[in-house]
MIGUTOR-244496 format. One record per residue (C-alpha): residue in three letters; x, y, z. Coordinates in pm, whole numbers, padded with zeros to 5 digits, always signed. Each point is the difference from the previous one (the first is absolute). Layout:
BEGIN
ALAXYZ;...
***
This chain:
BEGIN
MET-01766-00885+01112;GLN+00262+00274-00041;LEU-00031+00293+00240;LYS-00032+00346-00151;PRO+00300+00230+00058;LEU-00008+00178+00336;ILE+00069+00375-00009;LEU+00081+00211+00307;ILE-00113+00362-00045;VAL+00186+00240+00231;ASP-00139+00355+00012;ASP-00106+00229+00283;GLU-00298+00130-00200;LYS-00295-00236+00037;PRO-00182+00120-00317;ILE+00306-00083-00210;ARG+00038-00341+00165;SER-00367-00077-00055;PHE+00001+00118-00362;THR+00312-00202-00082;LYS-00131-00308+00185;VAL-00333+00000-00186;ALA+00173+00049-00336;LEU+00249-00281+00059;GLU-00257-00244+00139;THR-00216+00067-00307;HIS+00293-00124-00209;GLY+00052-00319+00198;TYR+00246+00096+00273;ARG-00030-00057+00375;CYS+00082+00308+00208;ILE+00096+00087+00355;GLU+00066+00349+00136;ALA+00233+00189+00232;SER-00021+00368+00094;ASP+00354+00050+00131;GLY+00352-00133-00035;SER+00017-00205+00321;ASN-00313-00197-00085;ALA+00120-00040-00357;ILE+00327-00161+00112;SER-00189-00228+00239;MET-00250-00104-00270;ILE+00274-00065-00254;SER+00163-00235+00251;SER-00322-00178+00101;HIS-00194-00011-00330;LEU+00286-00017-00256;PRO-00194+00186-00272;ASP+00092-00050-00364;VAL+00040+00376-00055;VAL+00004+00307+00228;ILE-00145+00328-00128;LEU+00167+00260+00222;ASP-00060+00371+00059;LEU+00303+00197+00121;GLY-00180+00260+00213;LEU-00093-00218+00296;PRO-00083+00141+00346;ASP+00255-00196+00204;ILE+00284-00132-00217;ASP+00097+00152-00333;GLY-00070-00236-00291;LEU+00368+00006-00098;ALA+00088-00136+00344;VAL-00262-00273-00046;ILE+00166-00106-00327;GLU+00341-00006+00167;LYS-00124-00207+00296;VAL-00187-00250-00217;ARG+00292-00041-00238;SER+00223-00101+00292;TRP-00188-00332+00017;SER-00237-00034-00297;GLN-00011+00042-00379;ILE-00382+00029-00015;PRO-00076+00236-00292;ILE-00077+00360+00100;ILE-00174+00248-00230;VAL+00016+00354+00136;VAL-00309+00213-00068;SER+00057+00348+00138;ALA-00071+00370-00049;ARG+00371+00054+00062;GLY+00101-00026-00362;SER+00332+00184+00001;GLU+00296-00156-00177;ARG+00181-00026+00334;ASP-00282-00196+00164;LYS-00032-00232-00300;VAL+00372-00069-00019;THR+00029-00054+00376;ALA-00298-00239+00010;LEU+00128-00204-00293;ASP+00356-00007+00131;LEU-00128-00122+00338;GLY-00170-00291-00174;ALA-00347+00107-00120;ASP-00099-00183-00316;ASP-00199+00283-00156;PHE-00126+00355+00064;LEU-00332+00162-00096;THR-00079+00364+00070;LYS-00341+00103+00136;PRO-00248+00057-00149;PHE+00030-00330-00187;GLY-00224-00194-00235;ILE-00124-00346+00098;PRO+00084-00143-00348;GLU+00364+00104+00048;LEU+00011-00142+00353;LEU-00146-00328-00129;ALA+00262-00013-00276;ARG+00281+00056+00251;LEU-00145-00272+00224;ARG-00015-00248-00290;VAL+00364+00065-00089;THR+00111-00028+00363;LEU-00189-00326+00056;ARG+00128-00144-00328;ARG+00358+00053+00120;GLN-00086-00196+00315;SER-00162-00290-00186;PRO+00190-00320-00087;MET-00006+00108-00366;GLY+00137+00341+00091;LYS+00274-00153+00210;GLU+00092-00228-00286;GLN+00039+00308-00219;ASN+00255+00133+00246;THR+00231-00293-00080;LEU+00082+00219-00303;LYS-00072-00255-00271;SER-00224+00231-00201;PHE-00230+00300+00012;ALA-00262+00128-00243;VAL-00239+00294-00013;GLY-00170+00112-00320;ASP+00243-00046-00290;LEU+00305+00023+00229;LYS+00163-00335+00082;ILE+00312-00064+00207;ASP+00180-00335+00007;PHE+00231+00009+00301;VAL+00160-00335-00081;LYS+00112+00114-00346;ARG+00027+00366+00107;LEU-00223+00105-00290;VAL-00245+00291-00015;LYS-00254-00003-00282;LEU-00264+00245-00113;ASP-00254-00124-00256;ASN+00221-00313-00026;LYS+00297+00214-00111;GLU+00313-00010+00211;ILE+00091+00328+00172;HIS+00368+00065+00063;LEU+00068+00128+00350;THR+00331+00092+00160;PRO+00097-00196+00314;ILE-00114+00288+00223;GLU-00329+00035-00188;TYR-00062-00374+00031;ALA+00079+00007+00374;ILE-00259+00275+00049;ILE-00272-00172-00206;MET+00066-00327+00185;LEU-00031+00177+00337;LEU-00323+00170-00106;ALA-00144-00328-00132;THR+00089-00181+00323;HIS-00216+00256+00183;ALA-00255+00059-00276;GLY-00294+00214+00108;LYS+00194+00146+00291;VAL+00155+00347+00015;LEU+00379-00026+00036;THR+00160+00313+00143;HIS+00303+00160-00162;LYS+00203-00102+00305;PHE-00108-00364-00028;ILE+00089-00021-00369;LEU+00330+00182+00042;THR+00106-00216+00293;ASN-00089-00325-00177;VAL+00143+00089-00342;TRP+00287+00242+00068;GLY+00062-00081+00366;SER-00021+00366+00099;ALA-00272+00266+00005;SER+00237+00286-00085;VAL-00105+00319-00181;ASP+00200-00098-00309;ASN-00171-00338-00015;THR-00343+00163+00041;GLN+00056+00201-00317;THR+00131-00310-00175;LEU-00316-00186+00101;ARG-00222+00265-00160;VAL+00198-00014-00323;THR+00000-00380-00002;MET-00376-00016+00061;GLY-00046+00236-00293;ASN+00202-00234-00220;ILE-00200-00305+00114;ARG-00327+00179-00075;ARG+00113+00094-00349;LYS+00069-00368-00065;ILE-00317-00158+00142;GLU-00266+00271-00014;THR-00194+00090-00315;SER-00042+00349+00144;PRO+00260+00074+00273;ALA-00197+00314+00096;GLN-00304-00223+00072;PRO+00159-00319+00136;ARG-00191-00327-00014;TYR+00240-00212+00203;ILE+00208+00214+00237;ALA-00184+00263+00204;THR+00174+00283+00182;GLU-00096+00098+00353;VAL+00134+00355-00015;GLY+00277+00059+00253;VAL-00043-00353+00138;GLY+00095-00271-00250;TYR-00130-00233-00268;ARG-00255-00278-00039;LEU-00009-00274-00264;MET-00365-00061-00084;ASP-00138-00344+00079;GLU-00335+00016-00178;
***
């Protein structure tokens, strides 16, 4: 019998922990709780949860410090759920190694969707996808062996830089990639000039793969933070 995924909920507000726990258990997850950063780190080490849902405003250790400490020894997925929704907090959390970021108040359906995507990336099937053989979502298909991108079975011509970006996004599908992460991995430098180039290049990619670039189906923008390639 396969165990249900174990979720660690880290929040100093008991009503929020209880509400989230009941909602997740109703949908088939097992849950444990921590009310501060020190206990969270200890429970991550002892229980090895499948996903950590982490608030940033903790009473003892800031949530950003928790991410940094955990990432020094573990790649357990971390979804930040916090009232601190500024661009700076989002970028910092993601750059430190958080897998996703939701701003309070949040909807349970969205949290469940983010959990499904995160767990899928951790599954054997998800890990196989990261060997870069292929990727597909909706009518968008990417063949990494042949370096082909197709939409509605029609080949889309991408420049080398555009292809490098779409490959990077597909490798981390469902996860927000910060501007800095994309720039460093594609251009090798997060300079101001490259930041502007990234915006222009993303606009070009959208015009090629989106039916309505103003209402993207495949690549979502996290304003001031980065981009996410949809995974469902």
